[in-house]
C-alpha positions in Angstrom: 17.3 30.3 20.7 14.3 29.9 18.2 15.0 28.7 15.1 12.9 29.6 11.4 10.7 26.9 10.6 10.4 25.4 6.8 7.5 24.2 6.0 8.8 22.6 2.3 5.4 23.8 0.4 6.2 24.0 -3.2 3.4 24.7 -5.5 3.5 23.4 -9.3 1.7 24.3 -12.6 -2.0 25.2 -12.3 -1.9 25.2 -8.3 1.1 27.4 -8.4 -0.8 30.0 -11.2 -4.1 30.0 -9.2 -1.7 30.9 -5.4 -0.2 33.3 -7.8 -3.7 35.0 -9.6 -5.6 35.1 -5.9 -2.0 37.2 -4.4 -2.7 39.6 -7.3 -6.3 40.2 -7.3 -6.8 40.3 -3.6 -9.7 42.3 -2.3 -11.6 42.9 0.9 -14.8 42.9 1.2 -16.8 45.5 3.0 -18.2 42.3 5.2 -15.1 41.5 5.9 -14.0 45.0 6.7 -16.8 45.3 9.3 -16.5 41.9 10.6 -12.9 43.1 11.2 -13.7 46.7 13.1 -16.3 44.7 15.3 -13.7 42.5 16.6 -11.2 45.4 16.9 -14.2 47.5 19.0 -14.1 43.6 21.4 -10.7 43.9 22.0 -10.1 47.1 22.7 -13.4 46.9 25.3 -11.7 43.7 26.6 -8.0 43.9 26.2 -6.0 40.2 27.0 -3.3 40.8 29.4 -0.2 38.7 29.5 
């Protein structure tokens, strides 16, 4: 059975604040939205079969 993997990443001081700020202020640009829509269109026309 699979076990959870802990990476043990610890951010301190300035690094932690930068991480928290980027999590709070996350935005998606119009270009990113367009790229996601294009990726979804490509996937739907060529789905992966496992």
